[in-house]
N, C-alpha and C positions, 0 to 999 in steps of 0.2 A: 513739580515737587523737587526738582534737582536744585541743590544750593548754588548760590552765586560763587564763582571761583574766587579764591583768595590770591591776589597777585603780589602782595607785599605785606610784610609784617604789620600787624595792627593790634590795637588793644580792643578786643571784643567787649562791648559794653563798658569801655573805659577801664577794664580791669584785667582781662585775660589776654596775655600776649601769645599769639599763635606762633609755634616754632617748627612745625613740620607735620606733614600728612602721615597718619598712621594707617588709614584704610579707607576704602570707598565702597559704597553700596548703592543699591538702586534708588534709595530715598535720601541718603545722607552721606556726609564725609566726616571722618573722625580725625581730629588734629591733636597733637601733643601741644600743651600750652603751660604757661606758668601763671598762677594766681598772684598777681603783683601785690595785692593787698595782704595776703597771708603768706606770701613767698613759699608756695608749695607747688609741685607739679600736678597737673590735672589733665584729663582728657575732655575735649570739647566735641560734641556731636552736633553738627550744623545741618538743619533741614531747610529746604527751599520753601518758597511761598506756596501755599496751598490754593487750589482752585475753589475749594469749598469754603464759603464765608464762615461757616461754623467751625472749621478745623482749628483755627487759632484758639477759640474758646475751649474746645475739647483738649487741645494740647496743654493749656494752662491747668485744666482740671486734673488731667492724668499726671502731669509733671508734679503737681502738689502731692498727689497720692504716692508717686514713686519716691519723692524726696523724703517722705515720712516712713518709708519701709526701712526696717533695720534688721538685717540678718547677716551672719558671717559669710553666707554663700552668695550674697548679692554684691554687685559693684555699686557702691553708694552713689546717689545723686546729690550733688552739693548745691546746685543752683540751676536756674533756667530763665529764659527770657524770650519774648516774642517781639520781633522788630518788623519793620515795614515789608522787607523782602525776604525775611528768614526768621527761623526760630532755632534755638539751640539749648542743649542740655550740657551742664558742666558736671563731670563725673570723676570719681576716684580713678587715678591712673594705676593700672595693674601691670607691673613689669613681668611679662611672661607670655608664652606662646598660647595660641588658641588650641582647642582640642583638634581642630582640623589640621593644624600644623603637626601636632603630635602623631596623629593617625598616619599622616603622609610620610613621616620619617622613620617610624618603627612599628613593630607588631606589639600591641599592648598585651601583657599577660592578663589572664582572667581576674587576678586579684585587683589589678589597677582598674579594669573595666567595672568591676563590682563597686569599688570604692568611689570612682567618679560618678557612676550612675546613682549610687546611694546619696551622695552629697547633692547632686542636682535634684533628685526626687524630694529630698528633705527641704531644699530651698523652694521648690514649686509648691510643696504642701503649705509652707508659710505664706507664700504669695497668694495662693488660692484662698487661704483663710482670710485674707485681707480684701477679698473681692476683686482681685486683679488676675487677668489671664494674659500670659505673655504673647502667645500667638505666633511666635517665630523661633521656636527652639531648634537649634542646629549646631553642629560642631564649631562653626566660626563665631557663635555667640556665647561659647563657653570658654572662659579663660582659665589657665592653670597658673596660679601665682607662684612666688618663690618658695613657698612652703609646700607646694604640690597640691593645694586645695583647689577644687573646681569652683569657679565664680561665674555666676550667671549675669550676663550683660544684655544691653540693647533692648530696652522696652519701647523703642521708638514707634514700632508698629502698633503696639497696644495703645499708645497715646493718640495716634492719628486715626484709629478705626472706630467706627460706631459699634453698637452692641451686636449687630448682625455680622460683623466681620468684613464689611464692605466699606469702601469710601462712599462719599455722597454720590459719585458718578456710577456706583454699582460695580466697580472693579474689585476683584479679589486681590488682596495684597498678601504677599508671603513668598517664601522660597518654594518653588514647585516640588522639589525633591522631598520635602518634609511636610507638605500639606496633608491634613487629615481628610478622610472621605467626606465628612460633613462640610469641610471648607470647600472642597471641589464642587459639591452638590449645592452649595449656597444655603445650607441649613444653619440653624443657630450654633454659635461657637462658644465654648466654655472650657473649663479645666480639662475635660477629656481630650480636647485637642492638643494640649501641651503633653499629656501622657502619651498619646499616640506618637507625637514627634520624638519624645524621649526614647520610645521603643525603637524607632528607626535609627536614632543616634547610637544606641547600644549595639544594634546589629552592624552598623557601619564600623564601629570601633573594633568588632571582631573580624569582619571580612575585609576591611580596608577599602571598601567601595560603597557608593550609594546604591541602595536597593532599587530605587526608581530613578532612572537616568533620562527619561524623556524630557523634551523641552516644552515649555509653555503649559497651558492648561490641558492640551491634548495628552502630553506626557503625564501630567498630574492625574488625569482621569484613569490611568492604569491601575491605581490602587483600589478603585471601586470595583474592578473586575477580578482582581486576584489579591489574595493576602500575601504578605511578605514571605519569602522562602527562608526559613531558619535552618541553616546547615546542621547536619546530624552531630558534628563535632563541637557545637557550642555547649560548654559545660553548664551544669546546674549550679546555682539557681538563675544564672543569666538567661538561660534558654526559656525558663518559665516566665520570667519578667518580660522578655521580648514578645513571646506568644500572646500573653494576656494583654499587654499594653497596646498591641497593634490589632486588636479585634476590630472588625469593620463597624460593628454596632457600638456606638459610644457608651451605651448603657451596660455593656458587658465588660468594659475596661475597669480595672481597679483605680482607685484614686491615687494621687501621688504619694500619700503617706503609706498606703499599702504596698506600692511598688518599692519604696525604701525598705519596708519590712521584708519583702521577698528577697531583695538583693542582700540583705543582712543575714539571712538564714544560712546555716551551714549546708554544704552540698549533701544531698541524700546519699547515705551509705547503706548498702544492702547488709542485713545482719549476717554474721558468719554462720555457715552451715557446719554443724557438728557432725562429722563423719566418724563411723567406727574406726578404731585404731587398726591399721593393716597388720597382717601377720608379719612378724620380724623377718627380714630378709638377710641373707648372709652378707656381711660387710666385706668390702675389699680392704683388708688390713693395710695394704700398701698404698692406699689413696691419700694418706696423710702422714706426717712425721711420727705421731704417736702410734699409728697403725703399723709402721715399719718396725718400730721398737718392740711392739707386742708380738709381731710375727717372728722376729729374731729371738725374743725370749721364749716363745713357744717351741722353736726348734731346739734351743739349748736345753730346755726342760725335757723334751722328748729324748735327746741324746743321753741326758743324765739318767733318765728312767731306764733306758736300755742298759746303760753301764751298771746301774744298781741291780737290775734283774740278773745280769750276767754274774755279778759278784755273789748275789744271794742264792741263785738257783742253778747257775751254770755247772757247778761241781757238786750237785746234790747227791750223786752216787757215792762220793767219798764219805758222806755222813752216815750212810746206812750199811756200807760194806767195810769189812775189816781190811786194814791196809796190808799190803803184801809184806811178808817177812823176808829176811835175808837168808833164811835157811834153804838148803837145797832140797827140792821136792824128791820124793821117792820115785824110783823108776816105775813106769807103768807095769801093771800086772794084768793077767788074763782072767782075773777073778770075775765071776758073773754077779757084780753088785751095781746098784744104781745110786748115783749121788742125789741127795735131796736138797731142797733149799736150805740155806744156812740160817741160823737164828742167832740173835744177839746173846742168848744165854749159854747154849751148849755147843754152838758151832756147827750143828748138823743133826739129822734124825735118820736112823737106820730103818729101812723098810722091812717089815716082817716077811719072812720067807714063805709063810703059809697062806698068802692072800689068794683067795679062789680066783681062778682064771689066769693067774700069773704064769707065764711060760716057765717051764722048768729049766730051761737053759737059754742064755742070751749069746748072741754071736760075739766071738772074741775080737778084740781090736787088732788091726793089722800090725804085723811085726816090724814093718819098716817105717814106723812113725819117727819123725826127727826127735832127737832127745832135747830136752829143755837145757838152756845154758846153765852152766854150773854155778854161776854167780849172777845175781840181779843187783842193779844199782840201788844204793840206799837212798831213802827220802831225805830232803834237806832238813837240817835240824832247826831252822829258824822260821818254820811255818807260822803264820799268825793264828791266834786263837779264834775259832769260828764265832764264839760269843762276842768277842771284841769287835769283829767285822760287822756284826749286826748292829751293835750299839753305834759304831761310827757311821754306818749307812743311815741309821735313823736320825742322828744328829745332822748329817749333811742334808737329808731330805727336808727336815724342818727349816734349815737355813734357806733352801731353795724356795719353800713355801712363803717365808717372810719376804724374800726378794720379789717374788711374783706379786704378792699383795701390795707391795710398795709401788709397783708399776701400774697395776690395773685399778688400784683403789678399792679392791674387794677384800 
């Protein structure tokens, strides 16, 4: 099945000038070429001669089907031919890397994996609706064009295989790392096979490595014994798409359209839990700029309140007691009288002398008491009016309140 080597430039089919090898596979080579009739670049996939006499007929039938497929996610097939020692497909040339190249050089973000997976799944949904199964979905068969869109290529295996997924000689054809369990077991192959391979492609896009790395059919048989391991850090909905697409039983896999819907769904977000409001805690007023200003303002207000209190109440005794006079007090006598509290009206009350139980005589004051100074200093004449002090303090306090409201907003 290997194509004959191209040793010198030639016009394939008298029309396509081969200009360089783009890639090689187990069954075909891909060349860059120019369509000399339409003067446009193309890609030519060349297959070698088949051992099965019916292969050429199947190739023509499948090539006609693929040439009639029209979808933006497909690499279009322009032409095909079967010659004595080879067959070839002429396809649209996509200038861009394969998904395999992209995975090798960078870690794809979840949004890109979802987008690429959605585009490939939508393309597969269309292909399956046309009765075609690709049978070889893998990163190297997914091209990323200049617009960043994923384009599905390489239907060569679909063209050369019979309905049971085998060649006439009974050999299973496909890439071992992406074969489905039913392909490995030789069971019927259909659209679920493509869905399974797409799930492995999504997993590889996240982990950066193939899930099944064994060689040949012995390595491919590993997927029959264990399901793919999906890491816990794979985000939704990619995780759900991988898990459901790679179910061992093909009947349990969603179809390609449903896979596209899953990948298009927004990630599940847990509803917010409404908790009771916590008790207010003391704030650290110094933790922010406004807090520092509030703390300074509170300190200033406290100092002003202390000052106002001192002005209003610190000299309270002067409001209730008569100010001292400049007259000289009479010298003390030894009379047995008792002073009573003074009053604002008459200046004092004389105790009656006949109160029962009152002792008849009180001890006299000592004779050596120091005499009071003959002259006392007079009060200043410019003392402020107490009423005016209260009015000024009240106005000042209202100014402080307005200033504080401007800072706190209350």
